N, CA, C and O atoms as a Tinker XYZ file with bonds, in Angstrom:
   412  protein
     1  N    -19.573000   -2.424000   -5.136000    73     2
     2  CA   -18.737000   -1.659000   -6.040000    64     1     3
     3  C    -19.419000   -0.311000   -6.288000    63     2     4     5
     4  O    -20.622000   -0.223000   -6.533000    81     3
     5  N    -18.605000    0.710000   -6.211000    73     3     6
     6  CA   -19.114000    2.062000   -6.482000    64     5     7
     7  C    -18.514000    2.552000   -7.795000    63     6     8     9
     8  O    -17.640000    1.919000   -8.388000    81     7
     9  N    -19.017000    3.693000   -8.218000    73     7    10
    10  CA   -18.534000    4.308000   -9.456000    64     9    11
    11  C    -18.275000    5.780000   -9.196000    63    10    12    13
    12  O    -18.948000    6.402000   -8.374000    81    11
    13  N    -17.290000    6.339000   -9.904000    73    11    14
    14  CA   -16.962000    7.754000   -9.757000    64    13    15
    15  C    -16.722000    8.339000  -11.145000    63    14    16    17
    16  O    -16.115000    7.702000  -12.006000    81    15
    17  N    -17.204000    9.554000  -11.345000    73    15    18
    18  CA   -16.938000   10.250000  -12.604000    64    17    19
    19  C    -15.488000   10.758000  -12.564000    63    18    20    21
    20  O    -15.025000   11.210000  -11.517000    81    19
    21  N    -14.782000   10.689000  -13.674000    73    19    22
    22  CA   -13.392000   11.159000  -13.695000    64    21    23
    23  C    -13.229000   12.590000  -13.200000    63    22    24    25
    24  O    -12.238000   12.905000  -12.541000    81    23
    25  N    -14.168000   13.443000  -13.501000    73    23    26
    26  CA   -14.077000   14.851000  -13.118000    64    25    27
    27  C    -14.059000   15.023000  -11.596000    63    26    28    29
    28  O    -13.618000   16.059000  -11.098000    81    27
    29  N    -14.532000   14.020000  -10.856000    73    27    30
    30  CA   -14.575000   14.097000   -9.393000    64    29    31
    31  C    -13.299000   13.608000   -8.716000    63    30    32    33
    32  O    -13.210000   13.635000   -7.489000    81    31
    33  N    -12.314000   13.166000   -9.484000    73    31    34
    34  CA   -11.030000   12.749000   -8.912000    64    33    35
    35  C    -10.259000   13.979000   -8.444000    63    34    36    37
    36  O    -10.360000   15.050000   -9.041000    81    35
    37  N     -9.500000   13.817000   -7.389000    73    35    38
    38  CA    -8.719000   14.916000   -6.813000    64    37    39
    39  C     -7.255000   14.508000   -6.678000    63    38    40    41
    40  O     -6.908000   13.337000   -6.835000    81    39
    41  N     -6.410000   15.478000   -6.387000    73    39    42
    42  CA    -4.967000   15.240000   -6.197000    64    41    43
    43  C     -4.704000   14.186000   -5.124000    63    42    44    45
    44  O     -3.751000   13.414000   -5.232000    81    43
    45  N     -5.551000   14.151000   -4.081000    73    43    46
    46  CA    -5.323000   13.215000   -2.981000    64    45    47
    47  C     -6.071000   11.892000   -3.162000    63    46    48    49
    48  O     -6.045000   11.046000   -2.268000    81    47
    49  N     -6.739000   11.699000   -4.308000    73    47    50
    50  CA    -7.423000   10.435000   -4.582000    64    49    51
    51  C     -6.382000    9.340000   -4.814000    63    50    52    53
    52  O     -5.347000    9.579000   -5.436000    81    51
    53  N     -6.663000    8.144000   -4.310000    73    51    54
    54  CA    -5.818000    6.995000   -4.634000    64    53    55
    55  C     -6.374000    6.429000   -5.942000    63    54    56    57
    56  O     -7.506000    5.949000   -5.999000    81    55
    57  N     -5.550000    6.498000   -6.989000    73    55    58
    58  CA    -5.979000    6.054000   -8.317000    64    57    59
    59  C     -5.069000    4.907000   -8.755000    63    58    60    61
    60  O     -3.844000    5.027000   -8.757000    81    59
    61  N     -5.699000    3.797000   -9.124000    73    59    62
    62  CA    -4.983000    2.628000   -9.635000    64    61    63
    63  C     -5.320000    2.482000  -11.115000    63    62    64    65
    64  O     -6.485000    2.315000  -11.474000    81    63
    65  N     -4.311000    2.543000  -11.966000    73    63    66
    66  CA    -4.471000    2.393000  -13.410000    64    65    67
    67  C     -4.130000    0.939000  -13.758000    63    66    68    69
    68  O     -3.001000    0.502000  -13.539000    81    67
    69  N     -5.102000    0.186000  -14.300000    73    67    70
    70  CA    -4.889000   -1.232000  -14.598000    64    69    71
    71  C     -4.856000   -1.530000  -16.097000    63    70    72    73
    72  O     -5.104000   -2.663000  -16.511000    81    71
    73  N     -4.553000   -0.529000  -16.900000    73    71    74
    74  CA    -4.487000   -0.746000  -18.344000    64    73    75
    75  C     -3.257000   -1.567000  -18.705000    63    74    76    77
    76  O     -2.398000   -1.820000  -17.861000    81    75
    77  N     -3.182000   -1.978000  -19.960000    73    75    78
    78  CA    -2.026000   -2.748000  -20.432000    64    77    79
    79  C     -0.793000   -1.849000  -20.464000    63    78    80    81
    80  O     -0.917000   -0.625000  -20.502000    81    79
    81  N      0.396000   -2.451000  -20.447000    73    79    82
    82  CA     1.619000   -1.643000  -20.537000    64    81    83
    83  C      1.656000   -0.783000  -21.805000    63    82    84    85
    84  O      2.157000    0.341000  -21.777000    81    83
    85  N      1.131000   -1.303000  -22.905000    73    83    86
    86  CA     1.126000   -0.557000  -24.163000    64    85    87
    87  C      0.212000    0.670000  -24.072000    63    86    88    89
    88  O      0.568000    1.756000  -24.528000    81    87
    89  N     -0.965000    0.480000  -23.478000    73    87    90
    90  CA    -1.888000    1.607000  -23.310000    64    89    91
    91  C     -1.285000    2.657000  -22.382000    63    90    92    93
    92  O     -1.364000    3.857000  -22.642000    81    91
    93  N     -0.684000    2.181000  -21.298000    73    91    94
    94  CA    -0.101000    3.093000  -20.308000    64    93    95
    95  C      1.048000    3.885000  -20.929000    63    94    96    97
    96  O      1.239000    5.057000  -20.602000    81    95
    97  N      1.812000    3.257000  -21.820000    73    95    98
    98  CA     2.937000    3.938000  -22.469000    64    97    99
    99  C      2.466000    5.072000  -23.390000    63    98   100   101
   100  O      3.218000    6.013000  -23.644000    81    99
   101  N      1.242000    4.989000  -23.885000    73    99   102
   102  CA     0.715000    6.012000  -24.793000    64   101   103
   103  C      0.241000    7.267000  -24.079000    63   102   104   105
   104  O      0.502000    8.380000  -24.534000    81   103
   105  N     -0.464000    7.088000  -22.947000    73   103   106
   106  CA    -1.018000    8.229000  -22.221000    64   105   107
   107  C     -1.318000    7.853000  -20.783000    63   106   108   109
   108  O     -1.621000    6.701000  -20.472000    81   107
   109  N     -1.225000    8.859000  -19.904000    73   107   110
   110  CA    -1.503000    8.655000  -18.481000    64   109   111
   111  C     -2.258000    9.858000  -17.926000    63   110   112   113
   112  O     -2.263000   10.937000  -18.517000    81   111
   113  N     -2.886000    9.649000  -16.795000    73   111   114
   114  CA    -3.475000   10.772000  -16.080000    64   113   115
   115  C     -2.359000   11.661000  -15.565000    63   114   116   117
   116  O     -1.291000   11.170000  -15.198000    81   115
   117  N     -2.596000   12.952000  -15.535000    73   115   118
   118  CA    -1.625000   13.852000  -14.918000    64   117   119
   119  C     -1.730000   13.759000  -13.392000    63   118   120   121
   120  O     -0.752000   13.995000  -12.682000    81   119
   121  N     -2.926000   13.413000  -12.892000    73   119   122
   122  CA    -3.111000   13.241000  -11.441000    64   121   123
   123  C     -2.206000   12.133000  -10.925000    63   122   124   125
   124  O     -1.918000   11.184000  -11.654000    81   123
   125  N     -1.751000   12.238000   -9.674000    73   123   126
   126  CA    -0.949000   11.157000   -9.096000    64   125   127
   127  C     -1.730000    9.841000   -9.140000    63   126   128   129
   128  O     -2.918000    9.799000   -8.820000    81   127
   129  N     -1.049000    8.779000   -9.539000    73   127   130
   130  CA    -1.688000    7.475000   -9.638000    64   129   131
   131  C     -0.639000    6.383000   -9.509000    63   130   132   133
   132  O      0.565000    6.639000   -9.531000    81   131
   133  N     -1.125000    5.171000   -9.374000    73   131   134
   134  CA    -0.258000    3.998000   -9.290000    64   133   135
   135  C     -0.615000    3.107000  -10.473000    63   134   136   137
   136  O     -1.792000    2.871000  -10.745000    81   135
   137  N      0.395000    2.615000  -11.173000    73   135   138
   138  CA     0.141000    1.735000  -12.312000    64   137   139
   139  C      0.411000    0.286000  -11.927000    63   138   140   141
   140  O      1.422000   -0.029000  -11.300000    81   139
   141  N     -0.520000   -0.595000  -12.319000    73   139   142
   142  CA    -0.325000   -2.035000  -12.164000    64   141   143
   143  C     -1.157000   -2.717000  -13.244000    63   142   144   145
   144  O     -2.381000   -2.587000  -13.263000    81   143
   145  N     -0.503000   -3.434000  -14.135000    73   143   146
   146  CA    -1.196000   -4.177000  -15.182000    64   145   147
   147  C     -2.186000   -5.142000  -14.524000    63   146   148   149
   148  O     -1.826000   -5.845000  -13.580000    81   147
   149  N     -3.416000   -5.183000  -15.007000    73   147   150
   150  CA    -4.439000   -6.053000  -14.428000    64   149   151
   151  C     -3.966000   -7.499000  -14.362000    63   150   152   153
   152  O     -4.278000   -8.205000  -13.403000    81   151
   153  N     -3.224000   -7.948000  -15.360000    73   151   154
   154  CA    -2.744000   -9.336000  -15.395000    64   153   155
   155  C     -1.810000   -9.653000  -14.234000    63   154   156   157
   156  O     -1.636000  -10.822000  -13.889000    81   155
   157  N     -1.211000   -8.642000  -13.630000    73   155   158
   158  CA    -0.257000   -8.841000  -12.533000    64   157   159
   159  C     -0.790000   -8.369000  -11.182000    63   158   160   161
   160  O     -0.060000   -8.373000  -10.191000    81   159
   161  N     -2.055000   -7.964000  -11.139000    73   159   162
   162  CA    -2.624000   -7.382000   -9.920000    64   161   163
   163  C     -2.941000   -8.437000   -8.868000    63   162   164   165
   164  O     -3.660000   -9.400000   -9.133000    81   163
   165  N     -2.402000   -8.242000   -7.689000    73   163   166
   166  CA    -2.734000   -9.028000   -6.498000    64   165   167
   167  C     -3.231000   -8.006000   -5.480000    63   166   168   169
   168  O     -2.424000   -7.271000   -4.911000    81   167
   169  N     -4.547000   -7.941000   -5.236000    73   167   170
   170  CA    -5.092000   -6.894000   -4.374000    64   169   171
   171  C     -4.449000   -6.801000   -2.991000    63   170   172   173
   172  O     -4.136000   -5.702000   -2.533000    81   171
   173  N     -4.251000   -7.924000   -2.326000    73   171   174
   174  CA    -3.665000   -7.866000   -0.982000    64   173   175
   175  C     -2.231000   -7.351000   -1.023000    63   174   176   177
   176  O     -1.828000   -6.558000   -0.172000    81   175
   177  N     -1.473000   -7.795000   -1.998000    73   175   178
   178  CA    -0.100000   -7.317000   -2.149000    64   177   179
   179  C     -0.098000   -5.818000   -2.472000    63   178   180   181
   180  O      0.732000   -5.072000   -1.953000    81   179
   181  N     -1.023000   -5.381000   -3.326000    73   179   182
   182  CA    -1.122000   -3.969000   -3.686000    64   181   183
   183  C     -1.395000   -3.119000   -2.448000    63   182   184   185
   184  O     -0.751000   -2.090000   -2.244000    81   183
   185  N     -2.345000   -3.546000   -1.627000    73   183   186
   186  CA    -2.694000   -2.804000   -0.420000    64   185   187
   187  C     -1.504000   -2.731000    0.523000    63   186   188   189
   188  O     -1.222000   -1.675000    1.090000    81   187
   189  N     -0.813000   -3.838000    0.690000    73   187   190
   190  CA     0.357000   -3.889000    1.578000    64   189   191
   191  C      1.496000   -3.025000    1.044000    63   190   192   193
   192  O      2.060000   -2.213000    1.778000    81   191
   193  N      1.833000   -3.198000   -0.229000    73   191   194
   194  CA     2.946000   -2.449000   -0.832000    64   193   195
   195  C      2.735000   -0.939000   -0.790000    63   194   196   197
   196  O      3.692000   -0.173000   -0.674000    81   195
   197  N      1.475000   -0.518000   -0.885000    73   195   198
   198  CA     1.175000    0.915000   -0.916000    64   197   199
   199  C      0.685000    1.442000    0.423000    63   198   200   201
   200  O      0.246000    2.587000    0.531000    81   199
   201  N      0.768000    0.587000    1.450000    73   199   202
   202  CA     0.444000    0.981000    2.829000    64   201   203
   203  C     -0.938000    1.637000    2.920000    63   202   204   205
   204  O     -1.088000    2.712000    3.502000    81   203
   205  N     -1.943000    0.974000    2.337000    73   203   206
   206  CA    -3.293000    1.521000    2.306000    64   205   207
   207  C     -4.157000    0.903000    3.399000    63   206   208   209
   208  O     -4.031000   -0.284000    3.701000    81   207
   209  N     -5.023000    1.701000    3.983000    73   207   210
   210  CA    -5.961000    1.191000    4.980000    64   209   211
   211  C     -7.293000    0.910000    4.297000    63   210   212   213
   212  O     -7.530000    1.350000    3.172000    81   211
   213  N     -8.155000    0.179000    4.984000    73   211   214
   214  CA    -9.473000   -0.138000    4.425000    64   213   215
   215  C    -10.380000    1.086000    4.371000    63   214   216   217
   216  O    -11.447000    1.032000    3.759000    81   215
   217  N     -9.973000    2.188000    4.999000    73   215   218
   218  CA   -10.779000    3.407000    4.987000    64   217   219
   219  C    -10.555000    4.246000    3.736000    63   218   220   221
   220  O    -11.309000    5.182000    3.471000    81   219
   221  N     -9.526000    3.915000    2.968000    73   219   222
   222  CA    -9.169000    4.691000    1.777000    64   221   223
   223  C     -9.855000    4.062000    0.569000    63   222   224   225
   224  O     -9.818000    2.845000    0.389000    81   223
   225  N    -10.473000    4.890000   -0.246000    73   223   226
   226  CA   -11.090000    4.387000   -1.472000    64   225   227
   227  C    -10.045000    4.287000   -2.569000    63   226   228   229
   228  O     -9.294000    5.230000   -2.817000    81   227
   229  N    -10.005000    3.134000   -3.222000    73   227   230
   230  CA    -9.133000    2.948000   -4.381000    64   229   231
   231  C    -10.002000    3.163000   -5.619000    63   230   232   233
   232  O    -10.958000    2.426000   -5.857000    81   231
   233  N     -9.657000    4.173000   -6.392000    73   231   234
   234  CA   -10.371000    4.505000   -7.628000    64   233   235
   235  C     -9.631000    3.828000   -8.773000    63   234   236   237
   236  O     -8.448000    4.087000   -8.993000    81   235
   237  N    -10.327000    2.960000   -9.502000    73   235   238
   238  CA    -9.661000    2.116000  -10.493000    64   237   239
   239  C     -9.976000    2.588000  -11.910000    63   238   240   241
   240  O    -11.133000    2.792000  -12.275000    81   239
   241  N     -8.912000    2.755000  -12.696000    73   239   242
   242  CA    -8.986000    3.284000  -14.056000    64   241   243
   243  C     -8.523000    2.245000  -15.069000    63   242   244   245
   244  O     -7.557000    1.520000  -14.833000    81   243
   245  N     -9.217000    2.181000  -16.191000    73   243   246
   246  CA    -8.726000    1.427000  -17.347000    64   245   247
   247  C     -9.043000    2.256000  -18.588000    63   246   248   249
   248  O     -9.191000    3.474000  -18.488000    81   247
   249  N     -9.148000    1.631000  -19.739000    73   247   250
   250  CA    -9.424000    2.393000  -20.959000    64   249   251
   251  C    -10.872000    2.870000  -21.007000    63   250   252   253
   252  O    -11.140000    4.023000  -21.347000    81   251
   253  N    -11.815000    1.970000  -20.664000    73   251   254
   254  CA   -13.228000    2.354000  -20.768000    64   253   255
   255  C    -14.084000    1.920000  -19.583000    63   254   256   257
   256  O    -15.220000    2.377000  -19.458000    81   255
   257  N    -13.580000    1.058000  -18.718000    73   255   258
   258  CA   -14.327000    0.647000  -17.531000    64   257   259
   259  C    -14.422000   -0.841000  -17.289000    63   258   260   261
   260  O    -14.651000   -1.257000  -16.153000    81   259
   261  N    -14.254000   -1.663000  -18.314000    73   259   262
   262  CA   -14.426000   -3.115000  -18.163000    64   261   263
   263  C    -13.348000   -3.743000  -17.266000    63   262   264   265
   264  O    -13.667000   -4.466000  -16.322000    81   263
   265  N    -12.093000   -3.467000  -17.560000    73   263   266
   266  CA   -11.016000   -4.055000  -16.738000    64   265   267
   267  C    -11.008000   -3.470000  -15.334000    63   266   268   269
   268  O    -10.649000   -4.157000  -14.378000    81   267
   269  N    -11.401000   -2.204000  -15.203000    73   267   270
   270  CA   -11.494000   -1.596000  -13.871000    64   269   271
   271  C    -12.540000   -2.329000  -13.036000    63   270   272   273
   272  O    -12.350000   -2.524000  -11.835000    81   271
   273  N    -13.634000   -2.733000  -13.661000    73   271   274
   274  CA   -14.666000   -3.498000  -12.954000    64   273   275
   275  C    -14.126000   -4.856000  -12.525000    63   274   276   277
   276  O    -14.417000   -5.320000  -11.422000    81   275
   277  N    -13.344000   -5.496000  -13.389000    73   275   278
   278  CA   -12.725000   -6.780000  -13.033000    64   277   279
   279  C    -11.795000   -6.603000  -11.833000    63   278   280   281
   280  O    -11.807000   -7.414000  -10.908000    81   279
   281  N    -10.998000   -5.547000  -11.854000    73   279   282
   282  CA   -10.078000   -5.282000  -10.741000    64   281   283
   283  C    -10.856000   -5.019000   -9.456000    63   282   284   285
   284  O    -10.476000   -5.505000   -8.391000    81   283
   285  N    -11.938000   -4.256000   -9.549000    73   283   286
   286  CA   -12.761000   -3.956000   -8.367000    64   285   287
   287  C    -13.316000   -5.250000   -7.773000    63   286   288   289
   288  O    -13.343000   -5.415000   -6.553000    81   287
   289  N    -13.756000   -6.161000   -8.631000    73   287   290
   290  CA   -14.255000   -7.446000   -8.152000    64   289   291
   291  C    -13.148000   -8.239000   -7.450000    63   290   292   293
   292  O    -13.404000   -8.919000   -6.456000    81   291
   293  N    -11.928000   -8.151000   -7.965000    73   291   294
   294  CA   -10.793000   -8.829000   -7.321000    64   293   295
   295  C    -10.576000   -8.286000   -5.910000    63   294   296   297
   296  O    -10.369000   -9.055000   -4.972000    81   295
   297  N    -10.624000   -6.965000   -5.763000    73   295   298
   298  CA   -10.458000   -6.354000   -4.440000    64   297   299
   299  C    -11.581000   -6.789000   -3.507000    63   298   300   301
   300  O    -11.339000   -7.091000   -2.338000    81   299
   301  N    -12.813000   -6.821000   -4.021000    73   299   302
   302  CA   -13.946000   -7.217000   -3.188000    64   301   303
   303  C    -13.819000   -8.662000   -2.740000    63   302   304   305
   304  O    -14.114000   -8.968000   -1.585000    81   303
   305  N    -13.389000   -9.563000   -3.620000    73   303   306
   306  CA   -13.180000  -10.972000   -3.243000    64   305   307
   307  C    -12.090000  -11.102000   -2.189000    63   306   308   309
   308  O    -12.104000  -12.037000   -1.388000    81   307
   309  N    -11.148000  -10.165000   -2.189000    73   307   310
   310  CA   -10.054000  -10.182000   -1.211000    64   309   311
   311  C    -10.468000   -9.512000    0.103000    63   310   312   313
   312  O     -9.661000   -9.402000    1.026000    81   311
   313  N    -11.731000   -9.063000    0.189000    73   311   314
   314  CA   -12.227000   -8.466000    1.423000    64   313   315
   315  C    -12.059000   -6.961000    1.523000    63   314   316   317
   316  O    -12.249000   -6.384000    2.593000    81   315
   317  N    -11.706000   -6.324000    0.420000    73   315   318
   318  CA   -11.512000   -4.876000    0.414000    64   317   319
   319  C    -12.631000   -4.266000   -0.426000    63   318   320   321
   320  O    -12.548000   -4.252000   -1.654000    81   319
   321  N    -13.674000   -3.763000    0.228000    73   319   322
   322  CA   -14.863000   -3.286000   -0.468000    64   321   323
   323  C    -14.827000   -1.808000   -0.833000    63   322   324   325
   324  O    -15.726000   -1.322000   -1.519000    81   323
   325  N    -13.814000   -1.093000   -0.391000    73   323   326
   326  CA   -13.767000    0.345000   -0.593000    64   325   327
   327  C    -13.087000    0.675000   -1.932000    63   326   328   329
   328  O    -12.008000    1.267000   -1.975000    81   327
   329  N    -13.754000    0.273000   -3.016000    73   327   330
   330  CA   -13.224000    0.510000   -4.364000    64   329   331
   331  C    -14.279000    1.205000   -5.211000    63   330   332   333
   332  O    -15.479000    1.031000   -5.003000    81   331
   333  N    -13.806000    1.997000   -6.175000    73   331   334
   334  CA   -14.707000    2.682000   -7.100000    64   333   335
   335  C    -14.136000    2.587000   -8.509000    63   334   336   337
   336  O    -12.950000    2.829000   -8.729000    81   335
   337  N    -14.980000    2.238000   -9.439000    73   335   338
   338  CA   -14.597000    2.178000  -10.847000    64   337   339
   339  C    -14.764000    3.582000  -11.433000    63   338   340   341
   340  O    -15.802000    4.220000  -11.256000    81   339
   341  N    -13.741000    4.048000  -12.125000    73   339   342
   342  CA   -13.804000    5.353000  -12.784000    64   341   343
   343  C    -14.591000    5.172000  -14.085000    63   342   344   345
   344  O    -14.131000    4.524000  -15.025000    81   343
   345  N    -15.780000    5.755000  -14.112000    73   343   346
   346  CA   -16.714000    5.574000  -15.229000    64   345   347
   347  C    -16.082000    6.037000  -16.545000    63   346   348   349
   348  O    -15.598000    7.164000  -16.656000    81   347
   349  N    -16.097000    5.143000  -17.536000    73   347   350
   350  CA   -15.616000    5.498000  -18.869000    64   349   351
   351  C    -14.110000    5.519000  -19.024000    63   350   352   353
   352  O    -13.604000    5.782000  -20.115000    81   351
   353  N    -13.378000    5.243000  -17.939000    73   351   354
   354  CA   -11.935000    5.153000  -17.999000    64   353   355
   355  C    -11.237000    6.411000  -18.479000    63   354   356   357
   356  O    -11.745000    7.522000  -18.331000    81   355
   357  N    -10.066000    6.213000  -19.055000    73   355   358
   358  CA    -9.254000    7.352000  -19.476000    64   357   359
   359  C     -9.898000    8.091000  -20.650000    63   358   360   361
   360  O     -9.670000    9.285000  -20.841000    81   359
   361  N    -10.701000    7.374000  -21.431000    73   359   362
   362  CA   -11.401000    8.011000  -22.543000    64   361   363
   363  C    -12.355000    9.077000  -22.009000    63   362   364   365
   364  O    -12.366000   10.208000  -22.493000    81   363
   365  N    -13.152000    8.712000  -21.011000    73   363   366
   366  CA   -14.098000    9.656000  -20.412000    64   365   367
   367  C    -13.361000   10.754000  -19.647000    63   366   368   369
   368  O    -13.784000   11.910000  -19.652000    81   367
   369  N    -12.256000   10.390000  -18.990000    73   367   370
   370  CA   -11.481000   11.389000  -18.247000    64   369   371
   371  C    -11.039000   12.514000  -19.173000    63   370   372   373
   372  O    -11.183000   13.693000  -18.846000    81   371
   373  N    -10.503000   12.143000  -20.324000    73   371   374
   374  CA   -10.058000   13.164000  -21.279000    64   373   375
   375  C    -11.246000   13.983000  -21.783000    63   374   376   377
   376  O    -11.144000   15.202000  -21.918000    81   375
   377  N    -12.365000   13.327000  -22.060000    73   375   378
   378  CA   -13.565000   14.010000  -22.528000    64   377   379
   379  C    -14.071000   15.020000  -21.496000    63   378   380   381
   380  O    -14.557000   16.091000  -21.859000    81   379
   381  N    -13.953000   14.671000  -20.182000    73   379   382
   382  CA   -14.424000   15.558000  -19.122000    64   381   383
   383  C    -13.421000   16.650000  -18.772000    63   382   384   385
   384  O    -13.698000   17.487000  -17.914000    81   383
   385  N    -12.268000   16.653000  -19.418000    73   383   386
   386  CA   -11.301000   17.709000  -19.186000    64   385   387
   387  C    -10.258000   17.407000  -18.130000    63   386   388   389
   388  O     -9.506000   18.298000  -17.735000    81   387
   389  N    -10.196000   16.149000  -17.660000    73   387   390
   390  CA    -9.129000   15.767000  -16.725000    64   389   391
   391  C     -7.821000   15.774000  -17.528000    63   390   392   393
   392  O     -7.775000   15.269000  -18.650000    81   391
   393  N     -6.773000   16.340000  -16.955000    73   391   394
   394  CA    -5.512000   16.452000  -17.704000    64   393   395
   395  C     -4.882000   15.091000  -17.959000    63   394   396   397
   396  O     -4.738000   14.271000  -17.053000    81   395
   397  N     -4.511000   14.872000  -19.214000    73   395   398
   398  CA    -3.883000   13.632000  -19.677000    64   397   399
   399  C     -2.514000   13.986000  -20.235000    63   398   400   401
   400  O     -2.353000   14.994000  -20.923000    81   399
   401  N     -1.529000   13.147000  -19.931000    73   399   402
   402  CA    -0.185000   13.321000  -20.503000    64   401   403
   403  C     -0.037000   12.325000  -21.637000    63   402   404   405
   404  O     -0.164000   11.118000  -21.432000    81   403
   405  N      0.232000   12.829000  -22.835000    73   403   406
   406  CA     0.457000   11.976000  -24.020000    64   405   407
   407  C      1.954000   11.724000  -24.125000    63   406   408   409
   408  O      2.757000   12.652000  -24.026000    81   407
   409  N      2.321000   10.471000  -24.324000    73   407   410
   410  CA     3.748000   10.113000  -24.416000    64   409   411
   411  C      4.152000    9.881000  -25.847000    63   410   412
   412  O      5.312000    9.572000  -26.119000    81   411
């Protein structure tokens, strides 16, 4: 499992947001991302549905990092090791100046 600072995310980064539906309804990254509640995440199905190759890094976001780490472990158990946890989650992203959309 790798880690990435929110400030290092780019427009072409594959970002998976695994926060709860309630958290997601409050605020989101302005960067392109895919939302999937951690409780409903199936890594193999996610990879297939989004047509992702094993060469692409999936950057995983949650509120602070704990659920993103759980999701990363799920991907690794499924044989997909190219994952990175976004350090500090959306809280750190906002602190580092990554654009956030408040709903």
